[in-house]
N, C-alpha and C positions, 0 to 999 in steps of 0.2 A: 504494500500500500504506500503510495506517495502522499506525503503530507507537506503542504505549503504553510509556512509559518510567517506571520507578519505582526508588527506592532507599531504604534507611535511611540513617542518618547516616554509616555507614562507606563507603557507595558514593556519597555525595552529590557529592563533588568530581569523580569520574570520570563521574557521570551528566551533569554540566554539559558536560564535554568531548564525551561521546557525543551529547548533544542538539545541540550546535553542529555536529558532524561530519555527523550525519544530515540536519539542516536544510540544510547547505551542499550536500549531494548530492541535494536535492530531495524528500526523504521527508516525508510528513505525520506529524509527531511531536507527541504529546500527553504532557506531564509529569503523572503521576498522584501525584506526591509522592515523597518528602518535600520540602517547600518550604523548609525550613531544616535545617541539620546539627545536629539535637537529639539528644544522646547518650541521651536517655530514650525515643526513638521505638521502635516495634516493627515489625520487618520484615513480620510476617504481614499487617498492615494494608495495606501497599503492594502486596504480592503479590496479595492479594484484590482490590484495586481494579483492578489490571492484568488479572487473570484474568477478572473480570466484564466488563471492557471488551472483551476479545478475544472472549468468548462472545457478548456483545451485538451485536458487529459481524460475526458469522460469516457472515451473508448477503451481506456486501459482499466486496470483493476482498482476500482473504488477510490479515486483521488479525493482527498479532503484537505481542508485548511483549518488552522487554529489561529485566531486573531486575538490580540490582547491590547487593551487600552484601559483607561482608568475605570470605567464602569461597564464596558462591553457593549453598551447600547449603541453608541455611535458606529462602531465597527459593524454591528449587525444591520443597522439601518442602511449603511453604505453597501454592504455585500448583498443584501436582499434586493437591491435595485436590478440585479441581473437574473433574467429568466433561467431557471434551472438551479439556482442557488437557494438553499434552505438553511439560513444562518440562525442560530439560537444562542441567546445569552444564558449561560448556565452557571449556577453557583453551588450546586450540590450533586451528589451521585445519582439520586433518584431522577432528577430532571434530565441528567445526561442519558440515562437509560430510556426515559420516555421520549425524548426528542429523536433518538435513533429508532426506537421501536415503532412509534406512531408516525413520525414525520420524515423519516429518512434524512435527517439533518446531515448536510455535507460540509458545513462550516460551524465550528465551535468558537464562540466568542466568550472570552474569559475576562471578568472584571478584576484587574490587577489590584485595585484598592482593597478589595475584599479578600483576595486569595494569596497575595504575595507573602504574607507572614505565616502561612500554614501550608507547607509543601505536601503534607499528607492529604489534605483535602483536594488540592488541584491534581495531584497524581491519581487519586481515586476517580475524579471526574474524567480525566483524560483516558485512563484505562477503561472505564465503563463505556465511554463514548466510542472509543475505538473498537471495542469487542462486542458491542451490542448490535445484533443484526436488525435490519428492517423487517418487520413482521409481514409486510406485503399483503395485508388483508385488503380485500376489494375496496372497502371504504377508505382506507389510508391512501391507496393508489388514486382513487377518484378525487380525494381532497388535494393531493399533491398536483394532480393535473389541473384542478381548478385554480390553484395558486399560479401555475405557469400560464394560465390563460389571461391573467390580469395584466 
């Protein structure tokens, strides 16, 4: 599984930790930026890069992205502008499971302000999100198709 990792300045430190964690566990990770913790950077730029990478790799094996910013919401809003992207802001393990199971989320947005001081929580969130399969129930597929029609 290819994972594209992006953050603005507020998620920069945690992104480095997440990159190391994913690499250690054998995931193919690509950092799409920011490359420096610049307080003048703009999160939509990094959300766009990650979303386009996920969409460009859709023919391959389940590409995903993890985006980090202060609250996660901005990254999710920016990423969800792209048809075929289902970005979710997640703060606990249960929601990580549900967004994969029900919504086939392909972009995980993490709120650095909430998670950066507790590595055990963000590791559980990421592990759950990466290993939970999409249930593919007819109603879930129908709803995802409706999202893409908007």
